Each structure stands twice: as structure tokens, then as C-alpha cells.
C-alpha positions as CSV (number, residue, x, y, z in Angstrom):
1,M,-3.3,27.1,5.7
2,H,0.1,27.5,4.1
3,S,0.6,27.8,0.4
4,T,3.8,27.7,-1.7
5,P,4.3,28.4,-5.4
6,V,5.4,25.3,-7.4
7,T,6.6,25.4,-11.0
8,I,5.9,22.7,-13.5
9,R,8.8,22.0,-15.8
10,P,8.4,21.4,-19.6
11,N,8.6,17.6,-19.0
12,G,5.7,17.8,-16.6
13,S,7.6,17.3,-13.3
14,M,7.5,19.5,-10.3
15,T,9.1,19.5,-6.9
16,L,7.3,20.0,-3.6
17,P,9.1,22.0,-1.1
18,K,11.1,19.9,1.4
19,K,9.1,21.2,4.3
20,L,5.9,19.7,2.8
21,R,7.6,16.4,1.8
22,D,8.9,16.0,5.3
23,E,5.5,16.8,6.9
24,F,3.6,14.2,4.9
25,Q,6.3,11.5,4.9
26,T,5.3,10.1,1.5
27,I,6.4,10.5,-2.1
28,H,3.0,9.7,-3.5
29,F,0.3,12.3,-3.9
30,M,-3.1,12.3,-5.7
31,A,-3.8,15.2,-7.9
32,M,-7.5,16.1,-7.9
33,K,-9.3,18.8,-10.0
34,V,-11.3,21.1,-7.7
35,D,-13.2,24.3,-8.3
36,G,-10.7,26.9,-9.3
37,G,-7.6,24.6,-9.6
38,V,-5.9,21.5,-8.6
39,M,-5.3,20.0,-5.1
40,L,-2.6,17.6,-4.1
41,K,-3.5,15.1,-1.4
42,P,-0.9,12.7,0.1
43,I,-1.5,9.0,-0.4
44,R,-1.1,7.3,2.9
45,E,-0.8,3.6,3.1
46,E,-3.9,3.0,5.0
47,I,-5.4,-0.5,4.6
48,E,-8.9,-1.4,5.8
49,Y,-9.8,-5.1,6.1
50,Y,-13.5,-6.0,5.7
51,E,-15.7,-9.0,5.9
52,K,-19.2,-9.3,4.3
53,K,-22.1,-11.3,5.6
54,D,-21.7,-13.7,2.7
55,G,-18.2,-14.7,3.9
56,T,-16.2,-12.7,1.4
57,V,-13.3,-10.7,2.6
58,G,-11.2,-7.9,1.1
59,L,-8.9,-5.0,1.5
60,H,-9.8,-1.4,0.8
61,F,-7.2,1.4,0.3
62,P,-9.0,4.6,0.9
63,Y,-6.1,6.8,-0.1
64,G,-4.9,4.5,-2.9
65,I,-1.7,2.5,-3.0
66,D,1.4,2.6,-5.2
67,A,1.3,-0.4,-7.6
68,G,4.8,-1.4,-6.7
69,R,4.0,-1.4,-3.0
70,L,0.9,-3.6,-3.7
71,A,3.0,-6.0,-5.7
72,D,5.6,-6.2,-2.8
73,M,2.7,-6.9,-0.4
74,F,1.6,-9.8,-2.6
75,E,5.1,-11.2,-2.8
76,E,5.5,-11.0,1.0
77,A,2.1,-12.7,1.5
78,I,3.0,-15.5,-0.9
79,E,6.4,-16.0,0.8
80,K,4.7,-16.2,4.2
81,I,2.1,-18.7,3.0
82,E,4.8,-20.9,1.5
83,K,6.8,-20.8,4.7
84,E,3.7,-21.8,6.7
85,D,2.9,-24.6,4.3
86,K,6.5,-26.0,4.7
87,V,6.2,-25.9,8.4
88,K,2.8,-27.7,8.3
89,K,4.1,-30.4,5.9
90,R,7.2,-31.0,8.1
91,K,4.9,-31.4,11.2
92,R,2.7,-33.9,9.4
93,F,5.7,-35.8,8.2
94,Q,7.1,-35.9,11.7
95,Q,3.7,-37.1,13.1
96,K,3.5,-39.8,10.5
97,R,7.0,-41.1,11.4
98,K,6.1,-41.2,15.2
99,H,2.8,-43.0,14.6
100,G,3.6,-44.9,11.4
């Protein structure tokens, strides 16, 4: 295991060495208190989809997720649903014109 000293500035910020940033390919880390210190763990965007026997479904983010990224995902999903709804409405309209 490799360790590198990191200095915390008066404003609370710190910089991880480039080698570590490149290795983990993320800018989000979880700081966790552990025996004898603090551990930084990269937050990867891993999403687990699940379904329960009662029919409910959901998403689980085992490493957490940046709030901005989650908001972007919601916007993308809403846009996709709206596009699909437009296509369905157009098809229904075209079918009514053929048969009506």
C-alpha cells in the first residue's frame, strides 16, 4: 500500500496527488473516521437496481452519488419519458386517422 502526505489548508481544502486522482478517475471521495485516523474512499458511480416481492423497485448507490449527478440522471430520465410519450401519442393519432 502506498501512502502520501497531504496538507489541509486553513480553508479546509486539500489536494490529492495527481497519481491518485488519475488512478481512481473520480473527483468524489468519502471521508470516513477509522481507528487511528481518517480514510478516503473513492465514490464510484455504481448503481444497483432491485425489485422486491411486493412489486416495488428502486436504485441503490453503494458508494453514494454526487447530488448534482443524481439530479442530472432525473432530468435525463424525464426527458426520455417525455420523448417516448410524444412518440406514443403520435402513433395513436396516426392509427386513429387510418381507422377513423
